[in-house]
Backbone bond lengths (Angstrom), bond angles and torsions (degrees), N, CA, C in turn:
res aa  C-N    CA-C-N  psi(-1)  N-CA   C-N-CA  omega(-1)  CA-C   N-CA-C  phi
1 M - - - 1.474 - - 1.542 107.16 -
2 N 1.252 121.20 -56.57 1.462 127.07 179.50 1.561 111.85 52.97
3 N 1.302 115.58 58.23 1.499 119.54 -179.75 1.530 111.65 -95.91
4 Y 1.315 117.26 21.90 1.477 122.37 -178.29 1.522 114.63 -49.53
5 P 1.291 119.15 -47.13 1.529 117.12 177.83 1.458 113.67 -59.98
6 E 1.296 117.15 -45.88 1.450 121.55 177.78 1.556 114.70 -61.40
7 I 1.303 111.38 -39.53 1.598 117.61 176.81 1.459 110.26 -67.25
8 L 1.312 121.82 -43.55 1.419 126.98 -179.37 1.568 111.49 -62.75
9 V 1.357 115.87 -43.72 1.422 119.60 177.33 1.551 111.85 -60.95
10 C 1.423 115.84 -42.29 1.337 120.74 -177.30 1.595 107.51 -67.86
11 L 1.336 117.38 -42.15 1.469 122.17 177.61 1.533 110.88 -59.17
12 L 1.387 119.09 -39.45 1.469 122.33 -178.24 1.563 105.75 -63.40
13 W 1.262 117.76 -48.42 1.457 119.57 -169.75 1.556 105.49 -68.70
14 R 1.309 116.16 -44.24 1.536 115.69 179.22 1.519 111.85 -64.55
15 S 1.359 115.63 -34.16 1.469 117.92 178.54 1.567 110.59 -62.74
16 L 1.352 116.21 -40.61 1.482 118.85 177.20 1.575 110.97 -61.35
17 V 1.380 115.91 -37.17 1.401 117.05 178.45 1.492 114.19 -72.29
18 A 1.361 113.69 -32.26 1.541 122.13 -177.51 1.482 111.64 -81.93
19 A 1.260 118.86 -22.26 1.491 123.48 -174.86 1.554 111.67 -54.43
20 P 1.326 123.21 -46.19 1.445 121.38 178.07 1.507 113.03 -62.12
21 F 1.308 116.00 -35.89 1.507 119.84 179.56 1.562 110.63 -64.74
22 F 1.393 113.64 -43.45 1.470 119.03 177.85 1.455 112.00 -66.24
23 C 1.363 120.26 -37.68 1.482 123.59 175.94 1.417 112.79 -60.71
24 I 1.355 117.89 -45.56 1.471 122.14 -179.59 1.610 108.78 -64.17
25 C 1.302 112.39 -39.88 1.521 116.17 179.48 1.501 111.30 -64.89
26 I 1.291 118.79 -45.58 1.470 124.83 -176.96 1.534 108.09 -63.83
27 S 1.367 115.10 -41.74 1.516 117.59 -169.01 1.503 106.00 -77.08
28 G 1.352 120.74 -23.46 1.485 124.19 179.38 1.509 113.92 72.55
29 R 1.351 120.39 20.38 1.430 125.67 -179.01 1.519 115.38 -81.92
30 A 1.298 114.52 -4.89 1.506 117.71 179.60 1.526 111.58 -89.63
31 G 1.286 117.65 0.61 1.387 121.75 176.93 1.547 114.04 69.53
32 F 1.350 115.60 -118.07 1.430 123.65 -178.25 1.559 110.47 -70.34
33 F 1.409 114.25 -28.53 1.501 117.47 -173.71 1.616 109.79 -92.88
34 T 1.343 121.02 10.04 1.388 122.64 -176.89 1.567 110.06 -58.34
35 P 1.299 121.77 -45.45 1.501 120.82 -179.42 1.486 108.47 -62.92
36 L 1.259 120.87 -34.50 1.491 122.62 -179.24 1.522 113.31 -60.23
37 F 1.352 111.62 -37.21 1.457 116.38 176.08 1.569 113.50 -66.14
38 G 1.294 116.04 -40.09 1.411 122.80 173.14 1.539 114.69 -58.56
39 I 1.405 111.62 -44.80 1.468 119.27 178.46 1.539 109.66 -64.28
40 A 1.342 118.15 -39.65 1.443 122.22 -177.45 1.481 110.32 -66.10
41 G 1.321 118.02 -41.65 1.462 123.80 177.71 1.495 109.78 -64.76
42 A 1.398 117.94 -40.74 1.506 118.44 179.64 1.511 111.18 -66.35
43 I 1.298 117.53 -38.82 1.510 122.76 179.46 1.492 110.09 -61.57
44 I 1.369 116.32 -39.71 1.466 118.93 -178.14 1.512 109.78 -67.22
45 V 1.265 122.22 -39.91 1.510 124.27 179.75 1.519 113.24 -91.57
46 A 1.258 119.84 -1.83 1.418 120.86 -175.93 1.463 119.03 -63.37
47 F 1.422 115.14 -43.85 1.370 120.87 -178.43 1.555 116.81 -62.62
48 P 1.334 118.15 -47.00 1.459 119.27 177.64 1.547 111.07 -69.15
49 V 1.370 117.96 -32.61 1.497 117.93 -179.49 1.544 106.10 -69.33
50 A 1.341 117.35 -39.11 1.483 117.54 -178.29 1.568 109.10 -68.19
51 R 1.294 116.86 -37.64 1.522 117.67 179.08 1.566 108.53 -67.82
52 L 1.306 117.90 -37.34 1.498 121.88 176.80 1.477 111.59 -60.70
53 L 1.344 118.79 -41.99 1.392 122.70 -179.15 1.534 112.01 -76.50
54 A 1.349 116.01 -37.12 1.482 119.41 -178.78 1.423 117.02 -76.98
55 E 1.319 121.72 -17.53 1.419 123.77 -175.39 1.518 113.16 -60.67
56 P 1.341 122.32 -45.02 1.455 120.75 175.71 1.465 114.05 -66.42
57 C 1.335 116.37 -39.47 1.509 120.54 178.87 1.541 110.42 -65.19
58 G 1.343 115.74 -40.07 1.515 117.69 -177.33 1.553 110.47 -64.62
59 N 1.334 120.55 -31.11 1.469 119.40 176.08 1.500 113.56 -66.37
60 L 1.376 118.19 -17.07 1.432 117.43 172.34 1.526 114.64 -71.08
61 F 1.344 116.18 -35.68 1.426 119.07 -178.45 1.509 112.42 -96.17
62 L 1.272 120.08 -28.65 1.459 123.68 179.86 1.507 110.36 -128.34
63 P 1.290 119.42 70.85 1.499 123.26 -176.92 1.560 110.97 -64.27
64 E 1.314 112.92 150.03 1.462 119.53 179.00 1.501 114.25 -70.56
65 K 1.329 114.05 -31.38 1.479 121.56 -174.66 1.562 111.40 -87.97
66 H 1.232 119.06 123.92 1.512 119.24 179.11 1.510 105.38 -119.78
67 L 1.309 115.47 138.63 1.454 121.19 176.31 1.507 110.73 -71.56
68 A 1.327 120.29 142.30 1.402 126.59 178.84 1.555 106.91 -66.05
69 Q 1.298 118.16 -38.49 1.428 121.68 175.96 1.567 111.34 -149.96
70 P 1.188 119.35 153.38 1.494 121.82 -173.38 1.586 106.49 -63.09
71 P 1.281 116.87 155.47 1.431 119.60 174.87 1.538 117.24 -65.58
72 P 1.222 125.03 151.47 1.412 128.91 -175.67 1.586 110.80 -60.71
73 I 1.279 115.20 142.08 1.540 117.56 179.53 1.483 106.82 -109.50
74 Y 1.346 113.66 115.74 1.470 118.39 177.41 1.455 118.20 -94.37
75 S 1.371 116.88 3.87 1.487 121.04 -178.28 1.467 111.70 -66.08
76 M 1.309 120.55 -35.94 1.513 119.32 -178.66 1.521 111.34 -67.05
77 P 1.323 119.91 -51.74 1.463 115.94 177.25 1.520 115.64 -63.19
78 Q 1.393 114.43 -34.77 1.481 115.41 177.99 1.459 112.10 -65.78
79 S 1.365 117.41 -38.55 1.462 121.80 177.85 1.550 110.00 -63.13
80 K 1.317 116.39 -44.60 1.487 117.56 179.40 1.533 112.08 -64.08
81 R 1.368 114.36 -37.02 1.493 116.55 -179.86 1.551 106.02 -64.42
82 A 1.323 117.29 -44.32 1.439 118.33 -173.22 1.521 113.67 -64.66
83 K 1.435 112.75 -25.74 1.506 120.17 175.67 1.475 111.03 -84.83
84 G 1.318 117.89 3.06 1.523 117.88 -176.33 1.560 117.41 84.05
85 L 1.236 114.86 6.66 1.530 120.17 -177.36 1.469 107.62 -91.65
86 Y 1.283 119.11 72.62 1.451 124.91 -170.48 1.537 111.78 -66.09
87 E 1.322 113.97 -49.21 1.486 118.37 -176.22 1.528 109.49 -63.46
88 E 1.361 116.27 -40.59 1.485 119.20 177.55 1.544 111.80 -63.10
89 A 1.361 114.66 -38.13 1.476 119.60 179.08 1.560 110.62 -64.42
90 I 1.340 115.21 -41.35 1.453 119.92 -179.61 1.586 106.64 -69.62
91 A 1.290 119.60 -35.36 1.453 118.58 176.05 1.502 113.10 -64.53
92 E 1.348 118.18 -40.20 1.450 123.58 175.73 1.532 109.12 -64.17
93 L 1.263 120.29 -37.47 1.474 124.48 -179.29 1.568 110.44 -73.14
94 E 1.315 113.52 -31.23 1.470 115.31 174.94 1.543 112.14 -67.51
95 I 1.289 116.42 -37.11 1.432 122.84 171.85 1.478 114.59 -56.55
96 I 1.352 115.24 -46.72 1.438 123.19 178.13 1.548 110.13 -65.94
97 A 1.264 117.64 -40.83 1.482 122.21 178.12 1.528 109.81 -60.82
98 K 1.383 112.76 -42.77 1.500 118.16 -177.84 1.578 111.32 -67.25
99 N 1.335 116.42 -39.06 1.429 121.26 -174.69 1.497 111.92 -83.44
100 Y 1.320 118.19 -23.55 1.487 123.47 -177.98 1.505 108.14 -128.37
101 P 1.375 115.39 73.92 1.438 116.08 -174.86 1.532 117.58 -61.30
102 E 1.380 118.64 -17.57 1.367 125.04 -176.50 1.533 112.58 -87.25
103 E 1.396 115.05 -6.53 1.528 117.16 -178.97 1.478 111.41 -88.79
104 V 1.294 114.70 135.31 1.475 124.97 179.78 1.550 109.35 -90.87
105 Q 1.289 118.20 -24.67 1.463 122.13 -171.53 1.521 111.67 -63.01
106 P 1.289 123.16 -36.80 1.483 118.46 -176.75 1.508 110.75 -66.38
107 Y 1.354 118.99 -34.62 1.441 122.34 -179.40 1.543 105.90 -69.97
108 I 1.227 122.05 -41.02 1.436 122.29 179.87 1.531 111.97 -64.38
109 E 1.350 116.47 -39.51 1.475 119.35 178.59 1.504 109.37 -71.38
110 M 1.336 120.52 -34.90 1.520 118.10 179.20 1.505 108.44 -75.72
111 V 1.231 121.57 -32.18 1.526 118.45 178.13 1.547 107.23 -69.03
112 D 1.363 117.00 -41.38 1.454 120.02 177.48 1.542 112.05 -57.54
113 I 1.357 116.98 -48.26 1.501 122.04 179.99 1.548 107.89 -60.64
114 A 1.362 114.53 -47.85 1.586 114.67 -177.61 1.494 111.07 -61.51
115 I 1.300 118.76 -38.76 1.523 116.15 -178.00 1.491 114.39 -84.23
116 V 1.364 118.05 -46.91 1.413 121.76 -170.89 1.579 111.00 -77.92
117 N 1.347 116.54 -41.85 1.448 119.12 -174.39 1.503 113.83 -99.34
118 L 1.356 117.97 -37.40 1.426 119.79 -177.49 1.564 113.23 -96.11
119 H 1.347 114.39 -15.76 1.481 120.37 178.60 1.560 109.05 57.14
120 D 1.355 112.03 46.32 1.462 118.42 -179.46 1.478 110.84 -124.64
121 P 1.372 116.10 83.21 1.556 116.30 -179.45 1.468 114.37 -64.40
122 D 1.366 117.65 -26.12 1.452 117.02 -177.39 1.641 108.70 -68.25
123 R 1.311 112.82 -43.57 1.544 117.77 177.50 1.490 108.61 -62.48
124 A 1.328 119.74 -40.97 1.491 120.08 -178.69 1.490 109.01 -65.99
125 S 1.399 119.35 -34.16 1.409 120.05 179.74 1.537 110.18 -64.48
126 V 1.341 115.40 -44.02 1.438 123.46 178.88 1.562 111.15 -57.16
127 I 1.340 114.28 -45.29 1.470 120.56 -176.92 1.525 106.45 -66.29
128 Y 1.363 116.89 -43.56 1.465 122.82 -179.28 1.538 109.57 -59.01
129 Q 1.296 118.08 -47.64 1.464 124.37 -175.73 1.595 108.41 -62.30
130 R 1.319 112.55 -43.68 1.533 119.68 -179.97 1.470 108.92 -64.00
131 G 1.354 116.13 -38.56 1.504 116.61 178.73 1.466 113.24 -68.89
132 I 1.315 119.28 -40.99 1.433 125.78 -178.53 1.567 107.49 -64.21
133 S 1.326 118.29 -40.62 1.444 121.32 179.22 1.509 112.88 -69.84
134 L 1.369 118.06 -36.13 1.427 117.41 -171.96 1.566 113.42 -91.33
135 L 1.343 118.45 -21.17 1.441 122.47 -179.53 1.520 108.49 -73.57
136 K 1.308 116.14 139.60 1.472 120.87 -179.52 1.497 113.73 -95.67
137 D 1.285 116.82 -39.51 1.462 126.35 -173.79 1.618 109.11 -75.44
138 E 1.300 113.89 125.93 1.494 117.80 -174.98 1.603 106.74 -68.90
139 K 1.316 118.06 -28.46 1.449 118.45 -179.73 1.582 107.92 -69.49
140 D 1.274 118.10 -39.81 1.451 121.22 175.70 1.522 112.65 -60.54
141 K 1.328 113.07 -44.54 1.460 119.46 175.73 1.473 110.38 -57.66
142 A 1.251 119.25 -45.74 1.449 122.75 179.41 1.550 112.01 -61.20
143 V 1.302 113.51 -43.45 1.524 119.34 179.75 1.523 108.43 -62.31
144 L 1.376 118.39 -48.17 1.390 120.47 177.67 1.547 114.55 -59.39
145 E 1.309 113.66 -42.05 1.487 118.13 176.24 1.508 111.31 -60.74
146 G 1.374 116.34 -46.32 1.493 116.27 -178.98 1.439 111.92 -63.71
147 M 1.383 118.88 -42.40 1.437 122.90 -178.66 1.509 112.27 -66.19
148 Y 1.328 113.82 -38.46 1.555 117.42 178.71 1.512 108.09 -62.45
149 G 1.296 117.64 -44.05 1.464 121.99 179.53 1.493 109.65 -61.17
150 A 1.422 120.07 -46.27 1.351 124.07 -177.76 1.536 111.16 -64.76
151 I 1.329 116.14 -42.53 1.467 119.70 -174.39 1.594 107.99 -73.17
152 C 1.304 116.72 -31.12 1.514 121.29 178.93 1.572 110.63 -65.52
153 T 1.315 115.30 -27.73 1.506 118.90 176.15 1.518 112.46 -64.89
154 R 1.307 118.96 -21.01 1.411 125.30 -177.07 1.536 110.60 -71.14
155 L 1.304 111.40 -22.38 1.575 114.78 179.19 1.481 110.37 -63.98
156 D 1.249 119.02 -42.46 1.503 123.88 -177.61 1.479 112.95 -89.76
157 A 1.264 118.45 0.98 1.528 123.37 -176.66 1.542 112.44 -91.26
158 R 1.336 118.51 9.23 1.449 120.71 178.36 1.485 108.33 -68.27
159 P 1.349 116.42 146.11 1.408 116.34 179.40 1.604 111.67 -75.59
160 N 1.265 117.10 141.95 1.381 120.75 175.72 1.488 113.84 -76.41
161 T 1.349 119.12 118.33 1.501 120.70 -173.72 1.517 110.32 -103.56
162 Q 1.342 112.97 -0.71 1.535 116.76 177.83 1.552 110.68 -76.29
163 P 1.327 113.98 134.32 1.449 117.02 173.67 1.530 113.10 -63.28
164 P 1.331 117.12 149.55 1.463 114.39 177.59 1.446 114.54 -67.47
165 A 1.329 121.69 149.79 1.490 125.38 -177.78 1.410 115.26 -82.73
């Protein structure tokens, strides 16, 4: 919202109106009614002071910025992957990649599943190439390229279970 200038102008005008009430209250010349003049002055300036104090807190609950769409939810494909449903996980990630074309994470996850779980480097390469061609941001392309290279090294990192000759 950021209505601070408007609030401050309102506070200034109300302070000018409330100043005589505060002066009478401070001088004590109204006798028994002195506190009432202080209360009247406080009531006059209370509304803009409350708005001034509430403005930052209000932004916590009602922010100005609204997302065009909610962020992607990766829990479904991660859950399916954890259960061993790799094809279903890739299908969920494909949906995320389609709905969020600026996201690099679905491609990284699909490449990881293709290499680590399905042991299919050709499929991983196809996913990688598609991600590189569809992503627009150069930083995202660099991230995908680096992650693809790192994940591909896991193909050769299997322990050798053959006895020495």
